[in-house]
Steps between C-alpha positions, in 0.01 A plus 500: 500500500651841403576744782271754333174358365362805318744722312413831333702638209555872432698643211347804339799627302411441131810311392534170317732372773235550768232338283715193443599476867139525620388217272793277592468559873123460501524165324777383732301594810191320370703184441626524859141500629465872572190702424606795285346847489604782267450865596234657275714766333778246453261261328372773269844640415657163421197317364513235772178300493612156619452595867229689690544879516469660843509854634717596795220446752453141383875440487531629856219272617601182315870496416769348721781651289530772237770476233580834337663501156680830440719742690486688827219724372279197448580375851418841648164511323411149616605580857281810518201321352535201733591686821317354797418173319789302652589343166877457440662619177794368302643671194641368172735762361397612152638851553841650564641527854215329685588546869170329592478237226708207625450247221691527173268434207735232365468303826129559562375140483788352701465758777121468511545125546707572812243746633210261441698232685505728806863608465460875542507779757234764567597855596272785609560847359378825656262726308425871529164658566462864400227759501476855372304755701381823339312757704424237761369239254665177389529524120716191445562181698722234343767233547852448366764230526807694382461866578298817525655796320414870518670684213495825306317374193563677171602839639875564513495660846565346840209422727503562874385235744463497877572152638376377838550155650259393772389866528858619561646756259798353310586750227385749241618350169555684171563238233365332189310273737510236770487120481364289784614145424438162657793254516360342183499841332854584610631345176263707283478881460658552842817321387540731200472798740789374719278335758617198700431140401296355785472128574130402477483380861602843638194664663556846360432754227754707307435871448700607195504863377511545122762759398476706822600867488691455826750221449497412871145365457600135496297177485392374841351174629210505742286240674220355292275558803525875439261723308654738248308817423604709199341844468516691171631846586585614145406292199406634157446158336575236765390143446470185702614160367468153651716218361580715198134564414368858507212516746404864539601864464584677823426856609657732752361418841444130425620253762625154407501248786701182447513204737544125504201328339300249703566243224823334395568321174658155489771399254582137424873443449635190324768274652838668534364855495730754666428874518869587490570262212216670314658842564840376382346374178273796423746773600812323366685507831840326522537480123864479395615344829 
C-alpha cells in the first residue's frame, strides 16, 4: 500500500515538459494503486482528461499529497491556495533554481517510488499573515509563504516608512522599500537585497531594506512571534507584493501589519535531502575546490 493513497497533481505552466511529466506521473501513480486528482486549471491548460479534475477545496479535503510540477512560483501558489488544509507538498523542478522543488525532473519516477514507499521526511514551513488598514478599515487580508514587500512602485523616488515591532518604534526608513521574509523566503527577493539566508527551522523573520538612503539601515532578524507594523509616511506610488505577486496599491497613512500566520505548510523531502547540500548546489558554493 503506498504511503499516500490520494495524490493531486498541479502544473499550470504551459510547457510541453510539464504536460509530458503530468501524464507520465499520473499513469505511474495509478499503476501503484493511488487515486489521482488533477487541479482544474492544470487539467485545462495541459489537456489532461485521464484523471478527475478537482479545485483546491476538493484537493485540500481529499488529497494526502500534492505534487507540483514547475518552479518555486508554482510551489508558492499551491501553498497559498492550500494553507490550512494540512496537505503536504513536494515539487518536481521544471524551472530554473528551484529552492523549494526537491525532485529533478529526470529522476521523478525513481524518487516518487521512494516517497510512496514511505522513505521521506516532512518539514513544516512558517507562513506570513498580513493585513492593510486604511482609515481604520481592513482593505486587504492575505497570506504569503516567502515574503511581504512594500516598495515604491513605478515612481523613481524613495518612499518613507515608519516601522514598529510589537508597538515599539524601530526606525523611520527612506528606501525603495522593505522586505519581510520568512526563512523560506530568505533565498528569494531578500537574498538579492543582501539579506541573510535563514535555515527553515529558525523561528524568525528577516527585515531587509531595499536600497536604503541611510546605508546603516541593515537587515535584521526578529522573532516570528512579533508583529511588524509598517506605516506609509510618504509614498507617491507605493505597492504591496506577496510572494512576488502585486496585491494592492498603498496610500500615505496606510498601515501594513505582518505576523506569523496561524497555518504552516508542509513540504515532503525525498531520501537524502539536505538543506545545506541544496544551497551548495543552487548557489554554486565550493566550486573549484
